[in-house]
C-alpha positions in Angstrom: 11.1 -14.5 -42.0 10.9 -15.7 -38.4 14.2 -17.4 -37.3 13.8 -19.0 -33.8 15.5 -17.6 -30.8 16.3 -19.5 -27.6 15.8 -17.7 -24.2 16.7 -19.8 -21.3 14.7 -23.0 -21.8 12.1 -21.4 -24.0 12.2 -21.4 -27.7 10.9 -18.0 -28.8 10.2 -16.8 -32.3 11.1 -13.5 -33.8 9.7 -11.6 -36.7 11.3 -9.6 -39.4 9.2 -7.5 -41.8 10.0 -6.1 -45.2 9.6 -2.4 -45.9 8.5 -0.9 -49.2 11.7 1.2 -49.4 13.9 -0.4 -46.8 14.3 -3.7 -44.9 12.5 -3.6 -41.6 13.4 -5.0 -38.2 11.0 -7.2 -36.6 11.0 0.5 -32.7 7.1 9.0 -23.3 7.1 11.7 -21.8 8.2 12.3 -18.4 5.9 12.4 -15.5 4.8 15.9 -14.8 6.2 17.8 -11.9 4.2 20.4 -10.1 4.3 22.7 -7.1 3.4 21.5 -3.7 2.8 22.9 -0.3 5.2 23.1 2.6 4.2 21.8 6.0 1.8 24.0 7.9 2.3 25.4 11.3 1.4 22.2 13.1 3.2 19.9 10.7 6.9 19.0 11.0 9.4 20.6 8.6 11.9 18.6 6.7 13.4 17.2 9.8 10.5 17.8 12.2 7.9 15.6 13.7 4.4 15.5 12.4 1.8 17.1 14.7 -1.0 15.0 16.1 -3.7 16.9 14.0 -1.7 19.3 11.9 -2.8 20.6 8.6 -0.5 20.8 5.6 0.3 24.3 4.5 0.7 26.0 1.1 4.2 26.9 0.0 6.6 24.0 -0.5 7.9 22.7 -3.9 7.0 19.3 -5.3 9.7 16.9 -6.4 10.6 16.1 -10.0 8.1 13.3 -10.3 5.3 14.8 -8.4 6.7 13.7 -5.0 6.5 16.1 -2.1 9.6 18.4 -1.8 12.1 18.4 0.9 10.5 21.2 2.7 7.0 19.7 2.9 6.6 18.0 6.3 4.1 15.3 6.8 0.6 16.1 8.1 -0.8 14.9 11.4 -2.7 11.7 12.0 -5.9 13.1 10.8 -4.4 16.0 8.8 -5.7 17.3 5.4 -3.3 18.1 2.5 -3.2 21.9 1.8 -4.2 23.7 -1.3 -0.6 23.9 -2.6 0.0 20.2 -2.5 3.4 19.6 -1.0 3.6 17.9 2.3 2.0 14.5 2.5 -1.5 14.2 3.8 -2.3 12.5 7.1 -3.1 8.8 7.5 -6.7 9.5 6.6 -6.1 12.8 4.9 -7.7 13.9 1.6 -5.5 15.5 -1.0 -6.2 19.2 -1.8 -6.0 20.9 -5.2 -2.5 19.9 -5.8 -2.6 16.5 -4.4 -0.6 14.8 -1.6 1.3 11.0 -1.9 -0.5 8.3 -3.6 -3.5 9.9 -5.2 -4.6 9.6 -8.8 -2.9 12.0 -11.2 -5.0 14.9 -12.5 -4.6 17.0 -15.6 -1.6 19.2 -15.1 1.5 18.2 -13.2 1.5 18.6 -9.5 2.2 16.6 -6.4 0.8 13.2 -5.4 -2.2 12.6 -3.2 -2.2 11.7 0.5 -2.3 8.1 1.8 -6.0 7.7 1.0 -6.3 10.9 -1.0 -7.3 11.6 -4.6 -5.3 14.1 -6.5 -7.0 17.3 -7.6 -6.4 19.6 -10.6 -2.6 19.5 -10.3 -1.9 15.9 -11.2 0.5 14.3 -13.8 0.5 15.6 -17.4 -0.5 13.3 -20.3 2.3 11.0 -21.5 4.1 11.4 -24.8 5.5 7.8 -24.8 3.1 6.3 -27.3 4.3 5.8 -30.9 3.9 3.6 -34.0 6.4 1.7 -36.1 4.9 1.7 -39.6 5.5 2.3 -43.3 2.2 4.1 -43.6 2.1 7.5 -41.8 -0.5 7.8 -39.0 -3.2 10.3 -39.9 -4.4 13.2 -37.7 -7.0 10.9 -35.9 -4.1 9.3 -34.0 -3.2 12.5 -32.3 -2.9 13.3 -29.4 -2.9 9.7 -28.1 0.0 8.9 -30.5 2.8 11.4 -30.2 5.5 10.0 -32.5 6.2 7.5 -35.2 9.1 6.2 -37.4 9.5 4.2 -40.6 13.0 2.6 -40.3 14.5 5.4 -42.4 15.8 9.0 -42.2 13.1 10.2 -44.6 9.7 11.5 -43.6 7.1 11.2 -46.3 5.9 14.6 -47.5 2.4 15.8 -46.6 2.2 13.7 -43.4 0.5 14.8 -40.2 2.1 16.8 -37.4 2.8 13.8 -35.3 6.5 13.8 -34.5 8.7 11.8 -36.9 11.8 10.1 -35.4 14.5 9.3 -38.0 16.5 6.1 -38.0 20.0 5.4 -39.2 19.1 1.8 -40.3 22.6 0.6 -41.0 26.3 1.7 -41.5 25.7 2.8 -45.0 23.4 5.7 -43.9 25.4 7.1 -41.0 26.0 10.3 -42.9 22.5 10.6 -44.3 20.5 13.8 -44.0 18.6 14.1 -40.7 15.4 16.0 -41.0 15.5 19.5 -39.6 14.1 19.8 -36.1 14.5 16.2 -35.2 14.6 15.7 -31.4 15.9 12.1 -31.4 17.9 9.8 -33.6 17.4 6.1 -33.6 20.5 3.9 -34.2 21.1 0.7 -36.2 18.2 -1.7 -36.7 18.9 -5.2 -35.3 22.6 -5.3 -36.2 22.9 -8.7 -34.5 20.8 -10.1 -37.3 22.6 -10.8 -40.5 19.3 -10.4 -42.3 19.0 -6.9 -40.9 21.7 -4.2 -40.5 24.3 -7.0 -40.0 27.1 -5.6 -37.8 29.2 -7.2 -35.2 29.4 -5.2 -31.9 32.9 -4.1 -32.9 31.8 -3.0 -36.4 28.8 -1.1 -35.0 31.1 0.6 -32.6 33.5 1.6 -35.4 30.6 3.1 -37.4 29.0 4.9 -34.5 31.2 8.0 -34.3 30.0 9.1 -37.8 26.4 8.6 -36.7 27.1 10.5 -33.5 28.7 13.4 -35.3 25.8 13.6 -37.8 23.3 13.6 -34.9 25.2 16.4 -33.1 25.4 18.5 -36.3 21.6 18.1 -36.5 21.3 19.2 -32.8 19.3 16.2 -31.8 18.5 16.0 -28.1 19.5 12.3 -27.7 20.9 9.4 -29.7 19.3 6.0 -29.2 21.5 2.9 -29.3 21.2 0.0 -31.7 17.7 -1.7 -31.6 18.2 -5.3 -30.5 16.3 -8.6 -30.0 17.1 -12.2 -29.5 18.4 -13.9 -32.7 18.6 -17.4 -33.9 19.9 -19.8 -35.2 23.4 -18.7 -34.4 24.6 -19.1 -38.0 22.3 -16.2 -38.9 23.4 -13.9 -36.2 26.2 -11.7 -35.0 25.4 -12.9 -31.5 22.2 -14.5 -30.3 21.8 -12.7 -26.9 20.9 -8.9 -27.2 22.1 -8.1 -23.7 25.5 -9.6 -24.5 25.6 -7.7 -27.8 24.9 -4.3 -26.2 27.5 -5.0 -23.5 30.1 -5.8 -26.1 29.1 -2.8 -28.2 29.4 -0.4 -25.3 32.7 -1.9 -24.3 34.1 -1.4 -27.8 32.6 2.1 -28.0 33.6 3.7 -24.6 33.6 7.3 -25.9 30.4 6.9 -27.9 27.2 8.9 -27.2 24.4 6.4 -26.4 21.8 8.3 -24.4 19.0 5.8 -24.6 18.7 2.1 -25.7 16.2 0.5 -28.0 14.7 -3.0 -27.9 12.2 -5.2 -29.8 9.8 -7.9 -28.5 7.3 -10.3 -30.0 5.9 -12.5 -27.2 3.3 -12.4 -24.4 3.0 -9.9 -21.7 4.7 -11.8 -18.8 7.8 -12.3 -21.0 7.8 -8.6 -22.1 7.8 -7.5 -18.5 10.7 -9.9 -17.7 12.5 -8.8 -20.8 12.6 -5.3 -19.5 13.0 -5.9 -15.8 14.7 -9.4 -15.6 13.7 -12.8 -14.3 15.5 -16.2 -13.9 16.0 -16.5 -17.6 16.2 -12.9 -18.8 18.9 -10.4 -17.7 16.6 -7.3 -18.3 17.3 -4.0 -19.9 17.2 -2.0 -16.7 20.7 -3.3 -16.0 22.1 -0.7 -18.4 20.7 2.3 -16.5 19.5 4.1 -19.6 16.0 5.1 -20.7 14.4 2.3 -22.8 12.7 2.7 -26.1 10.6 -0.4 -27.0 10.6 0.4 -30.7 8.9 -2.7 -32.0 6.4 -4.9 -30.2 3.2 -6.9 -30.7 2.4 -10.6 -30.7 3.7 -12.7 -33.6 2.2 -13.4 -36.9 0.1 -16.3 -35.8 -1.9 -14.3 -33.2 -5.5 -13.5 -33.9 -6.9 -9.9 -33.9 -8.5 -10.7 -30.5 -5.2 -11.9 -29.1 -3.4 -8.9 -30.3 -6.0 -6.6 -28.7 -5.8 -8.5 -25.4 -2.0 -8.3 -25.3 -2.2 -4.5 -26.1 -4.6 -3.9 -23.3 -2.2 -5.6 -20.9 1.0 -4.0 -22.2 0.0 -0.4 -22.7 -0.8 0.4 -19.0 2.4 -1.3 -17.9 4.5 0.7 -20.4 2.8 4.0 -19.6 3.6 3.5 -15.9 7.0 1.9 -16.0 9.6 4.6 -15.2 12.4 3.0 -17.2 10.4 3.0 -20.4 10.9 6.3 -22.2 8.9 5.6 -25.3 7.3 2.6 -27.1 5.9 2.0 -30.6 3.6 -0.8 -31.7 4.7 -2.7 -34.8 2.1 -1.9 -37.6 3.4 -3.5 -40.8 3.6 -6.7 -42.8 3.8 -9.6 -42.2 1.6 -9.3 -39.1 -1.8 -8.2 -40.6 -3.7 -8.7 -37.3 -1.4 -6.1 -35.6 -1.9 -3.3 -38.1 -3.1 0.0 -36.7 -3.2 2.1 -39.8 -5.3 1.8 -43.0 -3.7 2.7 -46.3 -5.3 6.2 -46.1 -3.8 6.9 -42.6 -7.0 6.3 -40.7 -7.1 3.9 -37.7 -8.1 0.3 -38.1 -10.3 -1.3 -35.4 -7.1 -2.2 -33.5 -5.8 1.3 -34.1 -9.0 2.7 -32.5 -8.2 0.6 -29.4 -4.6 1.9 -29.4 -5.9 5.4 -29.4 -8.5 4.8 -26.8 -6.3 3.4 -24.1 -5.3 6.0 -21.4 -2.1 8.0 -22.1 -1.5 8.6 -18.4 -0.4 6.2 -15.6 -3.5 5.1 -13.9 
């Protein structure tokens, strides 16, 4: 159920769950962009010099992540950001309705606030990153905090809520399975480096991928997500123990394959989760691949108490919401981790599910 995995000098432990209809693995929206103001008459243009007391103007465009556009000059030393939000506010400036450079995001998708400013009505839009990995469909009470879910299969149960369902091609035997109409994304193989899971070497996964890819293209999915990986152990139970090495080998064997995003799993504490994504002395980090990251399974392991699961969740969610490399994430809500479950059998939230719903869905 939980073969050990060795990461650097630490012995980590990994969880596999069993689905009712399939074997389980142990699987964000973009930041809003808005319009911003150009530099005013006393502020410098894109190559100009800021005025001593200039005021930001009203017409420039904001950048793709809410940054001021190229035409927005910087306000003067005591300048105030304009109503259209483009150029940066002055050193002590206050952001206007659209915000200037470091302000707090508002409700709709505009520029960022000035150095000490607070964003107004044009801040970042709510995230669509948050999801759930579960056999039980999440009920309507989870929306809009939870925007998507998956169940390790291609089939969405009938009569479920309007929360987006993301299909998964669990293994090589289902590469030609029917993808639900209207699917935006397609998840790839579930932990192929585990012999107890989809059990594929990097080369075998690469050989099976073109059929998965063709099926996804026929269904007009927007993006195909690579094999979901985690550390595996002992070596005799694995097609490679190191997930970073496995993905490197898979991509090398599949040079013409479409892998738009990558998927990863994790069952350890918050510091190790952060290092797993970003890297540290022991972990190479998933950012090295330069692709959007889906954290498609995560929680603490089976020995954690409900209080420990909640504490970890409260640390992890703000980080995942704000991290630009994390495209989507989904909490693991299934057996055999009862203290991590978010959904009751009738689809309503558990106590931990209520916490999951309540945490902010925007980068704070």
